[in-house]
C-alpha positions as CSV (number, residue, x, y, z in Angstrom):
1,M,70.4,71.8,100.5
2,L,73.0,74.5,101.3
3,R,75.4,71.8,102.3
4,V,75.5,70.5,98.8
5,V,75.0,73.7,96.7
6,L,77.4,76.0,98.5
7,P,80.5,73.8,98.2
8,Q,79.7,73.1,94.5
9,L,79.2,76.8,93.9
10,L,82.5,77.8,95.6
11,S,84.4,75.1,93.7
12,R,83.1,76.5,90.4
13,L,83.7,80.0,91.5
14,I,87.4,79.4,92.0
15,T,87.6,77.7,88.6
16,S,85.9,80.6,87.0
17,L,88.3,83.0,88.8
18,R,91.2,81.1,87.4
19,L,89.8,81.3,83.8
20,L,89.0,85.0,84.1
21,L,92.5,85.9,85.4
22,G,93.9,85.4,81.9
23,S,91.6,88.1,80.5
24,A,92.3,90.3,83.5
25,W,96.0,90.2,82.9
26,L,95.5,91.0,79.2
27,F,93.3,94.0,80.0
28,L,95.5,95.2,82.8
29,I,98.6,95.3,80.6
30,S,96.7,96.9,77.7
31,A,95.3,99.6,80.0
32,E,98.7,100.3,81.4
33,A,100.2,100.6,77.9
34,I,97.5,103.0,76.8
35,S,96.9,105.4,79.7
36,A,99.3,104.8,82.6
37,T,102.5,106.4,83.5
38,A,103.8,103.5,85.5
39,G,103.6,99.7,85.5
40,L,104.8,96.8,83.4
41,G,102.5,97.5,80.5
42,Y,103.6,101.1,80.3
43,R,107.3,100.1,80.4
44,I,106.8,97.6,77.6
45,F,105.0,100.1,75.5
46,L,107.6,102.8,76.2
47,V,110.6,100.5,75.3
48,R,108.8,99.1,72.3
49,R,109.4,102.3,70.5
50,Y,113.1,101.7,70.6
51,M,112.8,98.0,69.8
52,A,114.8,97.1,72.9
53,M,114.0,93.5,73.1
54,D,116.6,92.9,75.8
55,V,114.4,95.1,78.0
56,I,111.0,93.8,76.8
57,I,111.7,90.1,77.2
58,P,112.4,90.2,81.0
59,Y,109.2,92.2,81.5
60,V,107.2,89.6,79.6
61,I,108.9,86.8,81.5
62,W,108.0,88.6,84.8
63,I,104.4,89.0,83.8
64,T,104.2,85.4,82.7
65,L,105.7,84.3,86.0
66,L,103.3,86.4,88.1
67,A,100.3,85.0,86.1
68,W,101.5,81.5,86.4
69,L,102.1,81.8,90.2
70,M,98.6,83.2,90.7
71,D,97.1,80.3,88.7
72,L,99.2,77.8,90.6
73,A,98.0,79.3,93.9
74,L,94.4,79.1,92.8
75,R,94.8,75.5,91.6
76,Q,96.4,74.5,95.0
77,L,93.6,76.3,96.9
78,H,91.0,74.5,94.8
79,K,92.7,71.1,95.4
80,A,93.0,71.7,99.1
81,C,89.5,73.0,99.7
82,F,87.6,70.8,97.2
83,P,89.5,67.5,96.7
84,W,86.2,65.8,95.5
85,A,86.0,68.2,92.6
86,E,88.9,66.9,90.6
87,G,86.8,65.3,88.0
88,G,87.6,61.6,88.9
89,R,91.3,61.8,88.2
90,E,93.5,59.6,90.4
């Protein structure tokens, strides 16, 4: 039974982790903006006061790139570890 349940559980765990990372990034940036003295969220919040979009846009692009790379890594890990869990796509 463990030979069936455990792989299915791990496959869904990685998928759940991918989905939760979006919320985690949102909360991380929000928490940094509110109470931190360092970090990307803090810098965006600090520069926002001066409406310096030329500084804000690269930070947003950097955050987007980091989140996308984390998602890509988890997708590749899922595909490598669980090729049978692709949902029938060929």
